[in-house]
N, C-alpha and C positions, 0 to 999 in steps of 0.2 A: 211409464208404468211397467214396461218390460224389465227395466233395471230393478225396480222394486220387487216384482214377482220372482224373477229368476234368482235373486239374492236373498229372498225371504226377509226383506226389510219391513220393520214395523211402521206404523203411520207416522210416528215422531221423526224417524230417520228420513222417510219419504218427503214429509213436509219441509224438512231442513234442506233437502236437495232442491225442491221447487223454489224455496226462498232464495237460496244461493244463486240458482240459475237466473231468476228474475232480477236479482240485484246486480249481477255482473254481466248479463248479456246486453248487447248493444242493438236492441230492437226498436224500430220506430213505431211498431204497431203493438197490439196486445199480445201478451205471452201465449204461445201455443199450448202451454201446459195447463192442466186443470187447476182450479183454485186451491184444492188440497187433495190429499190422497183418498180421503173418503169419497169425494165427488168422482175421482178417477175410477175407483173400484165399482161404484154404481154404474158408471158409463160403460165399463167393460162387461159388466154382468148382462147388459142389454144387447151387447154385440153378438152377432151370429156369424163368426168367421171360422171356417173349418180348419184353417192353418194354425189357429191358436193352440199352444201345446197343452193347455189345461182345459179340462172338460168338467162338467158337473152332472151329477146323477141324483135324482130325488129318492132318498132312502126311506123317508117317513113324512107323513102329514099328521100334525098334532095340534089341537086347538086352532084349526083352520090355518095353520102355518106350515109351509113346506120346508123341509130340512134337506139340504144338499150335501153330498160328498163332492168336494172339489179335488180333482185327482189328475194324475198322469198315468197312463198304462204302465204297470210295473215292469213289463218286458222292455219298454222303451227306456225306462230309467236304468235298468241293468245294462242294456246295450250302450247307453251313453257312458257308463263307467268303463265298460270293456273297450270302448273306442278311443279312450284317452291313452295315447302312447306312453305317457309318463307313468300312468297307473299300470298299464299292461306289462311293462318291463319288470315290475316288482311283484307280480302276482305269484302266489304259491299254489301249486296244484297237487303235488305229491306229498304223501305222508313223510314226516321227518322224525326219525327215532332219536330225539334229542337226549344227550347225556351230558351231565356235569359231574366231573370227577368220577367217571365210570358208573354213574348212577342214573337210572331212568329219570328224566326230568320233563317238565311241561312249560311251554312258553307260548308260541303262537298257536292258533287253532289247529294247524296241520300237525302239531305234535301230540294232539289228544287221542285217546284210545278210540273215541267214536269215529274219528277220521280214518283211523287204521281199519276199523271194522267195515265202514262204508266203502273204502277203496277196494277191499277184498271182494265186495259183493258186486262190483261193476266190471265192465269190459276193460281190458288194458288200453283200449283206444279212447276211453271216456275219461272225463275229469270231474271232480267234485266242485260244485260252486256253492259256497256257503253264503246264504242270504241273511243279512242282519236288518231287522226292523227295530226302530226305536222311536220314542215319542216323548214329548214334554209340552206342557201348556205354555203358551207365550202370550204376553199382553199386546194389545194392538192400539192402545191409546196412552197418552202421557200420564193419566191418572191411574192406570193399571186396573180399570174397572171392566174393560172389555177384553176378552181373550179368545184365542183359537187353539185348537189342539192338532198340531202338525204331526205327520208320521214321515220319517225319513228312511231311506234304504241305503245300505252300504254292503260291502262284501267282506266276509271273513278271510278270503284269500289274500287280502291286502295286509301287509305287515302293520303292526300297531303304530309304529313311528310314522308311517305314511298315511294311515287311516285317520290320524288326528288332524290332517290338513283339510281346509275348507272344500277343496274340489273333489273329495272322496266321499261325498254324500249327495244324494238326490232327494229333493222334496217330492214325496210321493203323493200325499193328499192331506187335506184338512178334514178332520172328523167333525161332524155336526155336534154342537152343544145345545141340548134341549133347554127351552125356557118354560118355566112353570107359570101358570096364570096367577098364582098366589103362593104364600109361604106354606099354607096347609098342603097344597098339592105337591110342592117341592119336597116336603118331608114324608110324603105318603109312600108306602111300600110299592104301590102300583107305578108311581112315577120313576122310582129307582129301578124297578124291573124293566120298565120301558127304556130307560137309558142304557141298561146292560144289553138288552136285545138290539137296540140301535147300533151299539158298538159292534156286536158280532155280525149283524147284517152288513155293516159298512166294511168290516174286514173280509167278509165272504165275497162281497162285490169286488174288492180290491185284489184278492189273492186267487180267486177262481181261475183266471187265465193261466196260472202256473200249473194247474192240475187238469187241464182239458186234454187228457190222453186216455187211451184204451186201458181197461183194467189189466189185461194180459201183458201190457208193456211195462207195468210197474215192477220195480226191483223188489224181490221178496227177501227182506233181511230180518224177518220176525224170529228166525231161529237163532240169530246172533244178538238181537236187541230185545230185552225184556220190557214190554210195554205195560208193566204192572200198574203204575200210577194212572196212566192214560185209560186203561181198561177199567180199573176200579172206579175211577171218578165217573165214567159214563154209566157204569152199573148202578151207582147211587142215583143218577139222574133218571135212568130208565125205570127204576123201582120207586121213584117219587120219594126217595129218602135222602135227598141232597143235604138237608139240614144236619144229618148225622155226621157228615163229613165237613161241615162248615161251609157248604156251597149254597149258592142261590139256585132255585129251580129254573135256570135259564140254560137253554141248549148252547153249548160251547162250539162255535164253528170249527175250531181246530180239531175236535174229535172226529170230524168227517174226513180228515186228510189221512190217507193210508200211510202207514209206516212213519208216523210222526207222533212222538211223545212230547206234547207242548210243555209239560212240566219240566222235562229235562232240557228243553230248548231255551227256556227263559233264563236270562242271566242279568240280574240288576246291576246297574253301574255303581261304581264305588261311592260316588258322592251321595246319591239318593238312598242307597241301601245302608251305608254305614254312617256317614256324616249326618244326613238328614233323616235317617231311618232308625236303626237300632239305638244309636246313642241318644237320640231325642227321647225315646221311650224310657231309656235307662235313667235319664235326668228327671223325667216326670215321676218315675217310680221312686227315685231318691227323695224328691220333694215331698211326696206323700208320706214317706217314712219319717222325714224330718219334722213334718207337721205333727205327726202322732207323738213324737218325742219332744215336741216343742223346742226344736233346735234349728228351725229354718232361719230365724233371725241371726243366730250365731254364725251360720254358714254364709249368709249374705254379708255379714260384717267382715268375715275372713276374706271373702272375695273382694270386697271394696277396699280393703287395706293392703292388697297386693301392690307393691311398688310399680311404677310405670316402667315399661321396657319397649324399645322400638319394635321388637319381634313378637310382642304379645298384646292382644286386645285386653284392655282394662275394663272390667265390668263394675263400674262404680255404684250402680244401682242394684247390684246383686243379679240373681238369675231372672231373666225375662225371655222365656222361650219363644214367644210369638215374634220377636224381632231378630232372632239369631240367623245368620247366614251359615253356609257350610264351612267357610273359613273360621267363623267365630266358634262354631262347635269344635273344630279342631283345636283352637286355642283353649277351649274349656277342658278338653281332654288332658291338656298339659298340667292343669291345676287341680282338677277334681280329686285326684288321688291324695293330695295333701290337704285339701279343704275339708274332706269328710273324715280325716284321721282323728282318732280319740274322741268320738262322739257317743261312745257306749252303744254302738250298733254293730253287733258281731258280724264279721265278714264283709262289711260294706267297703272298706278300703281294699280288701282283696278282690272284690268285684272289679274295681277300677284298675287295679294292677293287671289282672288277667285280661281285661278289655284292651288295655294299651298294648300288651304283648300280642294279642290277636290282631289288633288293628295294624300294627307295624308290619307284622308278617304278611298280612293280606295285601299290602301295598307293593309287594314284590312283583316283578314282571315275569319271572321264571321261577318254577318250583321243582325241586328234586322230590323224589318219593319220600325221603326222610323229612323234608320240609312239610309235606302234607300230613305225615304222621304226627309231627310236632304241632302243626296247626290243630289237628283233631284233639290232641291232648290239652292244648290251651283252651280250645273251644269248649271242651267238656268241663274244664275248670271254671269257665265263666258261667255255664249253666248251673253247675253244682253250687257255686257261691250264691248266685241269684236265688236258687231254690232254697238254700238254707235261710237266707234273709226273709223270703216269703213265708216259710214255715214259722219262723220266729215271731213274725208280726201278723200272721193270718190275713195278709192283705191281698185278696184275690180280686182286684179291681179290673176294669176294662183294660187299663194300660198294661197290667201284668200279662193279661192274655195276649195282647198285641206283641209284647216282648218275646214271649215264647213262640208265637206264631211266626215271627220274623226269624227267630233262631231255627225253627223247623224248616223254613224255606231255605235258609243258608245251608243247612245240613244236607238238603236234597241235591245241591249243586254238584 
């Protein structure tokens, strides 16, 4: 079970290990392993051994059911990363004034302007430690019907090439996933608000140990960093007008952390933000337009008629968004600019041309100032073309709103 937990293996992988062990071990008696991983997890939940590295904390009781945060202390996770000699020798602590062809450029986190400002605000004997939290839902059974929501921690001081390796992340906790008693409760605004509050309460419990210091010991960098978004959003909440800013009336735990603008700290990863995010909405928007022009069948026929190629996914049944992976979305980017050509929808081809330019540029690992200016120009072109199409067809659907909401978030980065 320690192997399963420490390596964050799902039940399918764990059961395969048990089966392999039982098959190839030469034991004259019954196997010492549990019958399956599910049984093993239940057994461990009943154990009360202080030396176990994971603990649990009841964050909520709902419908007579307790919901637990399964966690490791965040300071312990950070210490584990810093105690790895191979990681330690590659850590970056000082600001790097990166230049490419004598032009100010950006690569690793320590080449960013925020690192430069933060470094100026601390003692010469102190170092910046950039803490990265990231999460993604993961299935825990072979049918994909059961899931958990793990949160991992890593350090921005570790170079990107090294941070992509498995040993440079620590499993911090599993967030509780609430269960509704029926479909009506699941869709209710009260249940959704409870889920949001549970998330923030869980995060508060997780991160509070990092901020248990005296107020006077905190570093004051407010003069150098404008907390406009952070302050404005809290003002909406305090005045009970969150809906005007597109927020839910739920207190955000991150607002209580001094000198932190959570909106500037959030950086979506490339796959979820671009491949599975913006482009997905752009395809949905395109499909709605094509339905209005009665051209959807024509587009699906064009897609189905594309010749087979070893480096390209062939969509013989046309566009089926519910089944597409990130890799398949990238394949679709390669063909959509041609598929939507000459459909009498003004600017639609230009939308995909500008998108592809923006996407290719966004995949760079390092950026010069001129690259960022070029990116801004391309980005503006994508918005302009999308806006023209929307105006032409008066299609202000939920998907359109989501497209521009995602564009707005990207622009804030």
